[in-house]
N, C-alpha and C positions, 0 to 999 in steps of 0.2 A: 474297618482299614483304612489308613490315609496313605499319600504317597504326594512328594512334592521335589518337582526337580531344583537343583542348585542353582541357588542364586533367585529364584521363583519367590514372590511375595507371599502368593496361596497355593493351599495345596491343589493338585492337578487331579487327583482323587481324593474322594472324602465318602465311605460307603459305610453307614452306620450298621444293616445288616441288610444281607441278601442271598439268598439259595435258587440255585437254578437246578431245575430237576434234572437228575443221569435219564440218559437216552434221547434225549430231544435236540432238537435243532433251534439255538436262541439265536435272533437278528440283534443285532446292536447299532442303535441308529440315534442322531442328537448331530445338533450343529458341529462345524468347524471347531474344535479346540474344547470338545464335550468331555473327553479324556478317554474317548472312543479304544483308540491303538494302545493306549497307555497300559489300561484296562487290559488288553490282551498281551502286553511283554509283561506286565506283572503275573499273570497266569502262567506266562511260560520261563518264569523265573529269571528274565532280561534284569530285572530289577527285584527289589525288595522292599517291600512296604515299608513305612517309617513308624508305623504304630498298627497293630491288630494282625489277623492271622487269615490266609487264603487256605481253604481245607478240600482236601479231593478224599473221599471215601471215608472224610471225619477225621483224617490224618493231614496236620501242619504240611503243605507242602515243601517247606523250609526243613522238615524232618527226612525226607526221601533222600536218595542217592543221588546228585543231581544227574549222572548218567543214564541210571535208571528210571528217572523221573522221566527225562526227556525222551525215552523211548516209548513211553505212554501218553506222550503229544505229539501229535502230527500238526506242523505249521505251514501255513502257505501264506506269503507277504504279496504284496502288490507288484511285485518284481520278483518272480522267482529267481534264485541264483543256479543257475544251469555253468558247468565244466568241460572243457575240450575234452572228446570222448566221443561215445557214439549215444546214442536214444536211449538203447537199453542199459548200458552203464550211467546214465544219470539217473533212470529209474531203479537202477540197484542200489545206488548211494548210499540208503539208511540199511540195506540188507545185501553187504557185498557176494553172502553165500547162496543167492536165489538162484533157483534155475529159470533156465530161459522161458520154462512153461510156467512160472509162478510170475515171471515179468509180463508177459504176454497176460495171465490173466488178470491180475492186476490195472492194466491198462485198459482190457474189456470191460474192469469193473466200473471203468468212470467215464466209460465213452470214448476213449482215446485213438483206439485201437483204427477208427478211419482216416484220422488226419496223420496219425503215424503212415499208413500203408500208402497216401498220396506223396512220402518224402522219398526222395530218390535212395533205395538202400532200406525202407522202411524202419527198422529198430537197428537196424548197422550204420542208420545214417550219421554222417559226422557231424557234430556241432561243434562249433566255432567258440572260441572266448565267451561266456556271460551268455549263449544262445543266440548271439547277434543274426545266424544265418535263420534262426527262426520266429514265425511270427509270435505277435503279443498271445495269440490266444494256443498256438503250438506249445509255447514255455511253459502255460499256467497247467494245461491237459497235461503235459510231463511231471509236473510237480504235484498234479494231484496223484498222477498213477505213483508216484514215490511215495507219498504217503498212504495210498490204498497198499501198498506193498508191504509196508511196518504196519499196519492193522494197529492203529493206536488207540487207545480207549477215547483221545478226548480231541477234537479236531479244531485247530484256533485258524481261522480265514481272516484274513487282515486285509480288506477292501481288495479280495484276490481277483477283483473284476473290474476293479475302477480304471485300468488304463485301457479298456477294451471301448469299442462301440458297441450299441445296441445291438446290433446284429451279430456282432461275432459274442457276444456276450452269453448270448442264448446256450451255446455250446457248452462252454467252460461253465455258466451255471448247471447244465444239467449233471455235468462230471461231479462239480461242490455236493450236490445233493443224493447223486448217489454214493459217493463216499461219506457221507454224513449218513446214510442210512443205518440204523440200529446201534448209533454212536452219539454220545453228547457233543455237541458242535456249538462252538460261539463263532458268529458270521458278522464281521465288522461290514454292514450293507450301506453304501453309497446311492445305490437306488431301493426306492422304499416298495417296488415291484419284488424285489429279492425280499424283502423284509416279510413283505405279505404270502411268501411261499413258505417260511418257517413256523414251527410250532407255538411256536412264543417271540415277543417284541417286547427288548428292554432301551427303554430312553433314557438317554443321559443329557444332564445339563448342567455345566460347572463341575463336573468330578462327579455328579450325583446320581443315582439312579432317580428317576421321577414318577416313572411308570412301567409297568411290567404285567401283559398278559398276552393275550392273544391277539391276533390282527382285527378281529370283527369286534371283539371284548373292548380294545382301545379305540376304534374309530365311534362305536356308539357313547363311550364317556364322554365325548367332544373337546377332551386335552390337549397335552402338546403334541400326542402321536395325531390327532385328529388333521393340526392345524399342519404339521409338517406334511401330511397327506394331501390336504387341500391346496398347501402351496406348490407341492411337485407335479400334481396336475396339471397338463398341456390345457391353457387358456384358449379358448375357442374366439375366433377372431369376431369383432362387433359388425353390426351391419353397415358400419360407414367406411369399416376398414375393408369389409367383402365389396363395398359400391365402388370403393377407389381405386380398386385394382392393388391396394397396397399390401 
């Protein structure tokens, strides 16, 4: 399967063969420009492959009715889109007929109820355009609850915590993994500590998958993932730096 942006000199994605097991969480990691987000957009059918196919349950995803296919896919991007209304209405976006009890259950499933309870009015808290009166973590938790309410077969999380600081990220990560429980989930991870929590890790480089396995397996190989992991580790200060007070 290949994909190239218009005007580009080379393919952004070039995957000869790749199978992701159903029911597992898979982290996609790699340097900037490796093709991680493009892969997610192809899976979501925002783009079409130039060649080859993507299959879900053995069927080319291009053969599914688009609206029906999108019902099977839950997407949480870096910046979740919220609209004017209240918290419950934003969660209910994918299932307008959902009851208040179902909305509350979806929020509880991703660990969002405590954050919502702190808002004036709770689920009836008025949301400004684009969620401007909510924090980044609150917006992402609402987006995760929205996905949980729809109960999709596949979750696509495109750097959903990239805009959060490490402390705030913890709550949203817990919500992400709750939403992904017992589902097939693809997470574009900007922090490798997130990847380490997933069932499998897919390492992309120049649009190609170069490694795939568990966190421990890939560390043991001492390859691309191990180098990324090592480079991401905080470096201890040298004795000279400690002594000089730097």
